[in-house]
KOLPAKOL-634327 format. One record per residue (C-alpha): residue in three letters; x, y, z negated. Coordinates in nm, 3 decimals. Layout:
<recs>
residu;X;Y;Z
ala;X;Y;Z
...
</recs>
This chain:
<recs>
residu;X;Y;Z
met;-5.402;-3.397;13.341
ser;-5.047;-3.354;13.513
ser;-4.732;-3.180;13.466
leu;-4.619;-2.885;13.695
asp;-4.328;-2.912;13.891
phe;-3.992;-2.773;13.757
lys;-4.017;-2.485;13.979
lys;-4.343;-2.352;13.861
ile;-4.187;-2.421;13.529
ile;-3.951;-2.198;13.526
ser;-4.156;-1.942;13.690
his;-4.442;-1.971;13.393
ala;-4.153;-1.975;13.130
lys;-4.046;-1.583;13.309
glu;-4.419;-1.478;13.348
tyr;-4.507;-1.496;12.952
gly;-4.195;-1.395;12.802
phe;-4.025;-1.737;12.683
ile;-3.679;-1.675;12.932
phe;-3.558;-1.428;13.189
gln;-3.226;-1.471;13.350
ser;-2.938;-1.256;13.196
ser;-2.897;-0.946;13.419
glu;-3.159;-0.924;13.622
val;-3.117;-0.596;13.704
tyr;-2.797;-0.636;13.857
asp;-2.936;-0.962;14.031
gly;-2.861;-1.207;13.730
leu;-2.558;-1.374;13.590
ser;-2.554;-1.724;13.709
ala;-2.573;-1.985;13.397
val;-2.641;-1.713;13.134
tyr;-3.004;-1.660;13.023
asp;-3.180;-1.465;12.756
tyr;-3.461;-1.544;12.547
gly;-3.782;-1.341;12.568
gln;-4.012;-1.236;12.302
asn;-4.193;-1.543;12.300
gly;-3.874;-1.792;12.337
val;-3.663;-1.645;12.062
leu;-4.018;-1.744;11.850
leu;-3.991;-2.082;11.958
lys;-3.650;-2.132;11.940
asn;-3.639;-2.037;11.615
asn;-3.881;-2.231;11.522
ile;-3.719;-2.520;11.641
lys;-3.348;-2.430;11.491
glu;-3.591;-2.430;11.137
tyr;-3.720;-2.754;11.203
trp;-3.394;-2.930;11.259
trp;-3.218;-2.710;10.970
lys;-3.510;-2.805;10.711
phe;-3.498;-3.160;10.795
met;-3.091;-3.172;10.742
leu;-3.047;-2.957;10.400
gln;-3.418;-3.004;10.267
phe;-3.443;-3.363;10.337
asn;-3.111;-3.482;10.308
glu;-2.960;-3.414;9.983
asn;-2.629;-3.445;10.071
ile;-2.596;-3.221;10.361
val;-2.513;-2.852;10.303
gly;-2.476;-2.586;10.537
leu;-2.217;-2.356;10.675
asp;-2.186;-2.076;10.965
ser;-1.794;-2.079;11.128
ala;-1.662;-1.807;11.384
ile;-1.691;-1.798;11.736
phe;-1.327;-1.745;11.720
ser;-1.060;-2.003;11.548
his;-0.617;-2.033;11.535
pro;-0.510;-2.153;11.894
thr;-0.363;-2.401;11.699
thr;-0.693;-2.532;11.630
trp;-0.763;-2.638;12.015
lys;-0.431;-2.831;12.075
ala;-0.497;-3.034;11.738
ser;-0.866;-3.137;11.862
gly;-0.731;-3.288;12.175
his;-0.953;-2.942;12.406
val;-0.615;-2.825;12.548
asp;-0.481;-3.126;12.692
ala;-0.839;-3.350;12.747
phe;-1.132;-3.151;12.778
asn;-1.214;-3.182;13.159
asp;-1.458;-3.302;13.403
pro;-1.415;-3.497;13.694
leu;-1.520;-3.241;13.995
ile;-1.590;-3.299;14.367
asp;-1.672;-3.077;14.598
asn;-1.956;-3.138;14.938
lys;-1.749;-2.994;15.186
asp;-2.080;-2.931;15.442
ser;-2.295;-2.797;15.151
lys;-1.986;-2.607;14.972
lys;-2.179;-2.740;14.666
arg;-1.953;-2.862;14.358
tyr;-2.101;-3.204;14.136
arg;-1.950;-3.416;13.839
ala;-1.845;-3.722;14.033
asp;-1.957;-3.944;13.742
glu;-2.267;-3.774;13.691
leu;-2.371;-3.825;14.103
ile;-2.282;-4.201;14.002
glu;-2.467;-4.228;13.747
asp;-2.772;-4.077;13.950
phe;-2.702;-4.353;14.182
ile;-2.751;-4.632;13.976
glu;-3.082;-4.469;13.799
lys;-3.212;-4.475;14.178
val;-3.076;-4.845;14.187
glu;-3.278;-4.923;13.886
lys;-3.579;-4.745;13.970
lys;-3.567;-4.926;14.306
leu;-3.502;-5.271;14.099
gln;-3.863;-5.166;13.833
lys;-4.040;-5.109;14.122
glu;-3.965;-5.463;14.265
ile;-4.097;-5.609;13.914
glu;-4.442;-5.359;13.908
lys;-4.484;-5.498;14.240
asn;-4.466;-5.838;14.147
phe;-4.662;-5.788;13.775
lys;-4.921;-5.665;14.000
arg;-4.922;-5.936;14.253
phe;-4.933;-6.219;13.944
arg;-5.044;-6.023;13.619
asp;-5.047;-6.328;13.355
asp;-4.866;-6.574;13.553
phe;-4.583;-6.316;13.604
asp;-4.258;-6.463;13.405
lys;-4.012;-6.164;13.459
lys;-3.715;-6.317;13.354
leu;-3.780;-6.572;13.645
phe;-3.864;-6.334;13.851
leu;-3.492;-6.109;13.808
ser;-3.321;-6.462;13.870
thr;-3.474;-6.616;14.151
asn;-3.602;-6.309;14.369
glu;-3.322;-6.213;14.655
lys;-3.414;-5.832;14.606
ala;-3.411;-5.814;14.263
lys;-3.093;-6.030;14.242
lys;-2.939;-5.782;14.484
tyr;-3.040;-5.457;14.282
lys;-2.948;-5.659;13.975
leu;-2.552;-5.744;14.120
gln;-2.513;-5.342;14.223
ile;-2.600;-5.238;13.873
thr;-2.388;-5.456;13.704
asp;-2.092;-5.409;13.965
leu;-2.117;-5.049;13.955
lys;-2.141;-5.001;13.588
ser;-1.837;-5.190;13.560
lys;-1.646;-4.980;13.796
leu;-1.773;-4.619;13.660
lys;-1.658;-4.756;13.321
gln;-1.304;-4.898;13.440
ala;-1.251;-4.581;13.642
leu;-1.352;-4.370;13.353
asn;-1.141;-4.505;13.115
lys;-0.837;-4.511;13.303
asp;-0.893;-4.161;13.437
asp;-0.836;-4.299;13.794
leu;-0.968;-4.008;14.014
asn;-0.961;-4.209;14.351
gln;-1.129;-4.526;14.202
leu;-1.388;-4.287;14.125
lys;-1.401;-4.108;14.487
lys;-1.364;-4.463;14.626
ile;-1.735;-4.593;14.430
ile;-1.878;-4.237;14.592
ile;-1.758;-4.335;14.916
glu;-1.795;-4.715;14.953
asn;-2.206;-4.633;14.837
asn;-2.233;-4.423;15.043
ile;-2.388;-4.158;14.759
leu;-2.478;-3.861;14.920
cys;-2.483;-3.479;14.899
pro;-2.828;-3.397;14.784
ile;-2.801;-3.031;14.953
ser;-2.661;-3.156;15.274
gly;-2.739;-3.504;15.292
ser;-2.366;-3.581;15.393
asn;-2.057;-3.818;15.249
asn;-1.804;-3.569;15.358
trp;-1.634;-3.525;14.985
thr;-1.316;-3.356;14.849
asp;-1.079;-3.528;14.617
ile;-1.176;-3.498;14.257
lys;-1.003;-3.320;14.048
gln;-0.990;-3.218;13.642
phe;-1.106;-2.865;13.545
asn;-1.058;-2.771;13.191
leu;-1.429;-2.610;13.088
met;-1.285;-2.353;12.726
phe;-1.267;-1.982;12.798
asn;-0.984;-1.788;12.705
thr;-0.941;-1.431;12.589
lys;-0.697;-1.215;12.486
val;-0.695;-1.026;12.107
gly;-0.478;-0.742;12.021
ala;-0.384;-0.348;11.990
ser;-0.240;-0.391;12.392
ala;-0.190;-0.624;12.626
gln;0.179;-0.662;12.633
ser;0.095;-0.790;12.208
ala;-0.207;-0.970;12.278
ser;-0.236;-1.332;12.170
glu;-0.446;-1.622;12.362
leu;-0.801;-1.705;12.185
phe;-1.034;-1.994;12.328
leu;-1.422;-1.911;12.279
arg;-1.500;-2.203;12.102
pro;-1.606;-2.509;12.306
glu;-1.787;-2.659;12.022
thr;-1.880;-2.589;11.679
ala;-1.740;-2.902;11.565
gln;-1.402;-2.774;11.471
gly;-1.532;-2.488;11.208
ile;-1.665;-2.749;11.028
phe;-1.356;-2.968;11.014
leu;-1.185;-2.677;10.930
asn;-1.316;-2.612;10.659
tyr;-1.438;-2.921;10.526
met;-1.206;-2.881;10.230
asn;-1.347;-2.565;10.101
val;-1.683;-2.671;10.127
gln;-1.635;-2.975;9.934
lys;-1.393;-2.861;9.672
ser;-1.635;-2.522;9.629
gly;-1.972;-2.782;9.596
arg;-1.764;-3.041;9.384
leu;-1.951;-3.265;9.690
lys;-1.895;-3.629;9.702
ile;-1.860;-3.861;10.000
pro;-2.070;-3.949;10.185
phe;-2.171;-3.587;10.282
gly;-2.288;-3.372;10.567
ile;-2.208;-3.001;10.687
ala;-2.444;-2.899;10.954
gln;-2.452;-2.597;11.142
ile;-2.617;-2.364;11.417
gly;-2.369;-2.149;11.606
lys;-2.318;-2.066;12.010
ala;-2.102;-2.266;12.208
phe;-1.895;-2.213;12.560
arg;-1.832;-2.373;12.833
asn;-1.664;-2.278;13.170
glu;-1.967;-2.478;13.331
ile;-1.870;-2.481;13.701
ile;-2.160;-2.670;13.815
ala;-2.392;-2.523;13.606
arg;-2.790;-2.534;13.728
gln;-3.059;-2.713;13.642
phe;-3.200;-2.409;13.485
ile;-3.110;-2.412;13.108
phe;-3.041;-2.721;13.098
arg;-2.671;-2.692;13.181
met;-2.518;-2.306;13.058
arg;-2.195;-2.140;13.013
glu;-2.317;-1.975;12.667
phe;-2.546;-2.198;12.477
glu;-2.632;-2.313;12.109
gln;-2.592;-2.614;11.945
met;-2.740;-2.814;11.613
glu;-2.509;-2.976;11.507
met;-2.379;-3.224;11.133
gln;-2.079;-3.381;11.056
phe;-2.064;-3.632;10.821
phe;-1.811;-3.746;10.598
ile;-1.791;-4.077;10.491
lys;-1.533;-4.334;10.348
pro;-1.380;-4.524;10.623
gly;-1.498;-4.895;10.696
thr;-1.833;-4.792;10.671
gln;-1.846;-4.592;11.013
lys;-2.081;-4.847;11.200
lys;-2.318;-4.822;10.902
trp;-2.391;-4.470;10.916
tyr;-2.342;-4.500;11.244
lys;-2.673;-4.739;11.307
tyr;-2.853;-4.491;11.038
trp;-2.807;-4.166;11.183
lys;-2.889;-4.249;11.525
glu;-3.202;-4.479;11.394
ser;-3.226;-4.108;11.173
arg;-3.227;-3.871;11.506
met;-3.477;-4.050;11.726
lys;-3.750;-4.051;11.356
trp;-3.702;-3.674;11.427
his;-3.741;-3.634;11.746
leu;-4.076;-3.893;11.721
ser;-4.211;-3.670;11.462
leu;-4.329;-3.396;11.688
gly;-4.560;-3.643;11.827
ile;-4.407;-3.670;12.205
asp;-4.486;-3.966;12.384
lys;-4.176;-4.231;12.283
thr;-4.176;-4.363;12.653
asn;-3.982;-3.952;12.710
tyr;-3.666;-4.089;12.500
arg;-3.454;-4.353;12.504
tyr;-3.097;-4.443;12.401
his;-2.753;-4.428;12.643
asn;-2.448;-4.575;12.506
his;-2.131;-4.432;12.668
glu;-1.919;-4.603;12.941
lys;-1.618;-4.405;12.857
leu;-1.600;-4.285;12.517
ala;-1.456;-3.914;12.404
his;-1.068;-3.933;12.270
tyr;-1.175;-3.922;11.934
ala;-1.484;-4.174;11.913
asp;-1.446;-4.566;11.835
ala;-1.828;-4.566;11.891
ala;-2.137;-4.325;12.098
cys;-2.438;-4.285;12.248
asp;-2.674;-4.031;12.322
ile;-3.059;-4.000;12.275
glu;-3.174;-3.859;12.628
phe;-3.513;-3.748;12.758
asn;-3.701;-3.751;13.048
phe;-3.691;-3.417;13.182
pro;-3.854;-3.306;13.480
phe;-3.538;-3.391;13.693
gly;-3.511;-3.722;13.514
phe;-3.341;-3.849;13.194
lys;-3.080;-3.622;13.081
glu;-2.851;-3.603;12.786
leu;-3.055;-3.420;12.481
glu;-2.826;-3.544;12.157
gly;-2.542;-3.689;12.139
ile;-2.449;-3.954;11.784
his;-2.074;-4.023;11.782
ser;-1.846;-4.217;11.538
arg;-1.558;-3.957;11.541
thr;-1.316;-4.193;11.348
asp;-1.064;-3.943;11.103
phe;-0.924;-3.797;11.409
asp;-1.000;-3.446;11.361
leu;-0.932;-3.439;11.026
ser;-0.556;-3.589;11.057
asn;-0.505;-3.427;11.341
his;-0.541;-3.051;11.184
glu;-0.350;-3.237;10.871
lys;-0.096;-3.241;11.105
phe;-0.069;-2.952;11.290
ser;-0.127;-2.739;10.950
ser;0.079;-2.931;10.742
lys;-0.109;-2.899;10.466
gln;-0.283;-3.206;10.342
ile;-0.726;-3.239;10.335
lys;-0.730;-3.606;10.212
tyr;-1.056;-3.639;9.986
phe;-0.981;-3.807;9.632
asp;-1.228;-4.052;9.592
pro;-1.287;-4.071;9.216
his;-1.470;-4.401;9.206
asp;-1.218;-4.611;9.380
asn;-0.925;-4.390;9.249
ile;-0.750;-4.322;9.562
lys;-0.691;-4.054;9.861
tyr;-0.798;-4.105;10.207
thr;-0.899;-3.916;10.549
pro;-1.265;-3.924;10.548
tyr;-1.407;-4.082;10.893
val;-1.729;-3.884;11.051
val;-2.015;-3.925;11.170
glu;-2.139;-3.660;11.425
thr;-2.503;-3.584;11.558
ser;-2.526;-3.285;11.820
ile;-2.807;-3.206;11.983
gly;-2.827;-2.902;12.249
leu;-3.104;-2.615;12.117
asp;-3.166;-2.462;12.451
arg;-3.172;-2.829;12.592
met;-3.432;-2.910;12.287
phe;-3.609;-2.611;12.437
leu;-3.632;-2.710;12.768
ala;-3.753;-3.031;12.656
ile;-4.009;-2.916;12.485
phe;-4.134;-2.638;12.706
ser;-4.104;-2.899;13.019
asn;-4.348;-3.117;12.828
ser;-4.609;-2.932;12.687
leu;-4.712;-2.764;12.994
arg;-5.016;-2.908;13.169
ser;-5.240;-2.833;13.465
glu;-5.581;-2.979;13.327
ser;-5.910;-2.996;13.541
leu;-6.189;-2.877;13.331
ser;-6.594;-3.043;13.319
asp;-6.692;-2.714;13.522
gly;-6.466;-2.739;13.773
ser;-6.213;-2.509;13.696
thr;-5.848;-2.575;13.562
arg;-5.649;-2.440;13.293
ile;-5.303;-2.430;13.261
val;-5.216;-2.515;12.865
leu;-4.849;-2.549;12.712
lys;-4.905;-2.811;12.429
ile;-4.632;-2.737;12.215
pro;-4.638;-2.916;11.901
thr;-4.793;-2.701;11.630
ile;-4.530;-2.707;11.421
leu;-4.274;-2.524;11.686
ala;-4.565;-2.293;11.799
pro;-4.422;-1.951;11.904
asn;-4.753;-1.782;11.749
gln;-4.952;-1.983;11.529
cys;-5.293;-1.792;11.590
ala;-5.451;-1.563;11.787
ile;-5.756;-1.315;11.579
leu;-5.994;-1.234;11.873
pro;-6.319;-0.986;11.808
leu;-6.568;-1.069;12.046
ile;-6.653;-0.739;12.112
lys;-6.470;-0.411;12.064
lys;-6.727;-0.259;11.862
asp;-6.974;-0.285;11.567
gly;-6.669;-0.305;11.280
leu;-6.571;-0.620;11.471
pro;-6.200;-0.539;11.562
glu;-6.186;-0.317;11.208
leu;-6.237;-0.672;11.048
ala;-6.021;-0.893;11.284
lys;-5.728;-0.658;11.148
gln;-5.817;-0.704;10.791
ile;-5.744;-1.087;10.857
lys;-5.480;-1.049;11.052
lys;-5.326;-0.850;10.740
lys;-5.434;-1.022;10.488
leu;-5.293;-1.327;10.609
lys;-4.988;-1.179;10.861
leu;-4.725;-1.250;10.611
lys;-4.773;-1.643;10.547
tyr;-4.777;-1.673;10.951
lys;-4.710;-1.567;11.288
leu;-5.014;-1.446;11.382
val;-5.141;-1.165;11.739
tyr;-5.462;-0.968;11.777
asp;-5.612;-0.970;12.109
asp;-5.932;-0.782;12.179
lys;-5.834;-0.699;12.594
asp;-6.082;-0.908;12.838
ala;-6.336;-1.159;12.848
ile;-6.349;-1.414;12.546
gly;-6.271;-1.685;12.836
arg;-5.952;-1.490;12.946
arg;-5.825;-1.464;12.621
tyr;-5.887;-1.853;12.520
arg;-5.677;-1.898;12.883
arg;-5.394;-1.655;12.796
gln;-5.371;-1.780;12.479
asp;-5.363;-2.155;12.580
ala;-5.103;-2.068;12.831
leu;-4.865;-1.921;12.520
gly;-4.901;-2.227;12.318
thr;-5.122;-2.060;12.054
pro;-5.273;-2.368;11.879
phe;-5.541;-2.176;11.748
cys;-5.809;-1.899;11.791
val;-5.990;-1.726;11.526
thr;-6.300;-1.567;11.719
leu;-6.525;-1.287;11.538
asp;-6.867;-1.270;11.643
his;-7.176;-1.086;11.486
gln;-7.258;-1.393;11.300
thr;-6.939;-1.326;11.133
leu;-7.061;-1.034;11.001
glu;-7.359;-1.194;10.845
asp;-7.241;-1.506;10.666
lys;-6.858;-1.417;10.663
thr;-6.792;-1.719;10.932
val;-6.551;-1.705;11.204
thr;-6.508;-1.989;11.512
val;-6.192;-2.149;11.505
arg;-6.095;-2.301;11.839
glu;-5.800;-2.598;11.914
arg;-5.575;-2.572;12.198
asp;-5.561;-2.924;12.287
ser;-5.867;-3.011;12.273
met;-6.065;-2.686;12.314
thr;-6.357;-2.805;12.030
gln;-6.469;-2.532;11.761
lys;-6.601;-2.510;11.491
arg;-6.729;-2.260;11.250
leu;-6.504;-2.172;10.886
lys;-6.528;-1.915;10.636
ile;-6.289;-1.628;10.631
asp;-6.203;-1.785;10.291
glu;-6.094;-2.116;10.402
leu;-5.901;-2.007;10.696
asp;-5.552;-1.988;10.468
lys;-5.582;-2.331;10.328
phe;-5.665;-2.415;10.705
leu;-5.389;-2.313;10.858
tyr;-5.095;-2.459;10.567
gln;-5.236;-2.787;10.627
ser;-5.188;-2.745;11.006
phe;-4.843;-2.583;10.946
asp;-4.709;-2.746;10.631
ile;-4.394;-2.923;10.764
ser;-4.431;-3.166;10.534
asn;-4.724;-3.286;10.706
trp;-4.441;-3.387;11.010
leu;-4.190;-3.447;10.824
lys;-4.225;-3.787;10.653
</recs>
């Protein structure tokens, strides 16, 4: 079994109706994508899995759907007008633009891989006698790589915290960090670019006022915090969850749907008493990692990454990173946002939005711990990790999309072995009986082996085949996607079998 390269993953996504380039008939729109007939099903299943976890497995979290447009002062208060920037650098030879901090982080990761390679090489040599701690302190190559990693991380952190663009470029030049396209270090100076989209709203161009497309969904939660708290009679601690579109003028949007100009966020703001943020920050770090691991994906694909530079609103922040086909990158962020947002909205609006604590009989501005996951990135993580090429015992190969069963676009395929003798009619009866409970597909085209391969490539967990024995004893063959094992079940047992397979309580525990 082997993973497929990134180009084949992208090709498969299009061929099987998961993702299309937006406006493809006009040669496409850069960094904007449409979800096809199977992609939208997978995307909605991811949403539902996250939503049910937040609202049904946590008694103190409620939902919200705020507008994309907010009063323009919102973004001044939140700090986005003044501080929502990326340090970008151009390579003069390739004419490509990069985030300077990501170039350095990628270089650090390369050095870390070199160090790990040395560790593995010496482990193979000495096996049980290998002392990792001693090796790192005595081996010259290992010492060199370790010192280089520490030095680079320290310099990067210092430069980012001081917004020292000259120092960032100096790190790139001194370490001979090259453009991945041209292979040269012929770089421009680094400049800050604001990532917000602005638009105009009004009856005429002269009277129109400027608005921003929201760069994050969080502010809609903060603006409605008091409305939700009072109308729901909620007591701290409580959370507000939201799934919604956000927009960023990503100048270097690449890597398929990993970074887009229009994307969706699954976000939760958890309101807490000041002074308890460390406890809740740790809680949500662990809780969110458990949610990811509940899907059955190998835990080696996940890691925590603490931020070298904190956002203007945070006193602690880390990412849950996923091992994408292009390396470990951010999948979800957990931030301790302090009271920055609520305090600023109170200041800029001149309206009091403090919480009255009936237990302590005091008023205070709540602190906030945020969990924010990119829905499109989650889609890519699931899709890329699931797509496999397998060699079979008969010498053939199959392409299979091993999507976690709970997220599968189609849950079961109903397949009559042949298109006669009443098998299609009975197959359609079974589908009609179960279609309101499960997402089913009916397929009677081609030989049964080809149909199995087609459903494997679509990620369908189960195929139910009707044959002449079905007419005799009312049993069907159920084929499991991942193992390809088959068993006979009575038609009347199908509902129970599928329910057990797709019951979310068997996944979220």
